C-alpha distance (Angstrom), angle and dihedral (degrees) to the residues before:
residue distance angle dihedral
M1 . . .
S2 3.78 . .
E3 3.81 88.5 .
V4 3.81 94.0 53.5
P5 3.81 114.2 94.8
P6 3.83 112.9 -110.0
G7 3.82 90.4 -121.7
V8 3.81 91.1 61.2
I9 3.80 91.3 49.6
E10 3.82 90.4 50.0
R11 3.83 91.0 50.7
L12 3.80 90.9 49.7
K13 3.80 90.9 48.8
H14 3.80 90.5 49.7
Y15 3.81 90.7 50.7
F16 3.80 94.8 50.7
L17 3.80 92.2 43.8
S18 3.79 94.8 50.0
Y19 3.83 110.3 30.4
K20 3.83 93.5 85.1
R21 3.79 94.2 41.1
P22 3.81 112.3 114.5
P23 3.82 115.0 -116.0
G24 3.78 111.6 -85.8
Q25 3.81 95.5 22.8
S26 3.80 110.3 127.5
D27 3.79 128.6 -139.3
S28 3.81 89.3 -107.1
D29 3.84 93.0 58.9
K30 3.78 117.4 95.5
S31 3.80 108.3 -78.7
V32 3.81 124.5 -137.8
V33 3.81 89.9 -152.6
Y34 3.77 131.7 53.6
I35 3.80 133.9 176.0
D36 3.77 112.2 -130.2
E37 3.80 96.4 -177.4
V38 3.80 142.6 -24.2
Y39 3.80 110.7 -105.9
G40 3.76 130.6 -149.1
P41 3.81 118.1 -123.2
N42 3.83 97.2 -90.2
R43 3.80 94.4 51.7
A44 3.82 91.1 41.8
H45 3.82 91.1 54.4
E46 3.81 90.1 49.7
V47 3.82 92.2 50.0
I48 3.82 90.2 49.2
R49 3.82 91.5 48.6
Q50 3.81 91.4 50.0
S51 3.81 91.2 47.1
M52 3.80 91.0 51.7
Q53 3.80 89.9 49.6
D54 3.83 90.9 49.9
Y55 3.82 90.0 50.1
E56 3.81 91.9 50.3
T57 3.80 90.7 48.8
A58 3.80 90.8 51.8
F59 3.82 99.7 40.1
G60 3.82 106.8 17.4
S61 3.77 130.9 -113.6
E62 3.80 123.5 -52.1
E63 3.79 88.5 -108.7
S64 3.81 94.1 52.2
R65 3.83 92.4 46.9
L66 3.81 90.5 48.6
E67 3.81 91.3 49.6
E68 3.81 90.5 49.0
L69 3.81 90.0 50.7
R70 3.81 91.3 49.8
Q71 3.80 90.2 50.2
L72 3.80 92.8 48.9
L73 3.80 91.6 48.4
S74 3.79 91.5 47.3
E75 3.81 91.7 50.0
G76 3.80 90.3 48.1
L77 3.80 91.8 51.2
H78 3.80 92.0 48.4
E79 3.81 91.9 48.9
N80 3.80 91.2 46.9
C81 3.82 93.1 49.0
S82 3.80 94.5 46.3
S83 3.81 92.7 49.1
Q84 3.82 90.6 53.7
K85 3.81 98.0 51.2
P86 3.81 115.4 112.4
K87 3.79 115.5 -112.6
D88 3.82 92.7 -109.8
G89 3.83 89.2 49.9
K90 3.82 91.7 -129.2
R91 3.75 130.2 119.3
K92 3.76 127.3 -150.1
K93 3.80 118.9 -111.5
D94 3.80 90.8 -98.6
G95 3.82 89.2 61.7
K96 3.80 94.4 -107.8
K97 3.77 123.5 121.9
S98 3.75 117.8 -93.2
R99 3.80 117.8 -115.1
K100 3.76 125.2 -145.4
């Protein structure tokens, strides 16, 4: 970070301090975000890795979330299909449900 111009660091700080701020909230209002220190690349990578691990612990892995989504979609499709079947369970030749 010592090679990055101070102006770039200040812009990055401003971005991270303000991007979660609700519209209309001023800089003087209590912030939900603060910057404790500016890390070098090695420490930054470690913080990112730990954050990703914390996220996975809280919400599961990408694979497990994708499998859960597939299961929910599959259940929704099955429920939708079963609720649309005609009472006699037969379809007309044109593929539409029969009506009684």
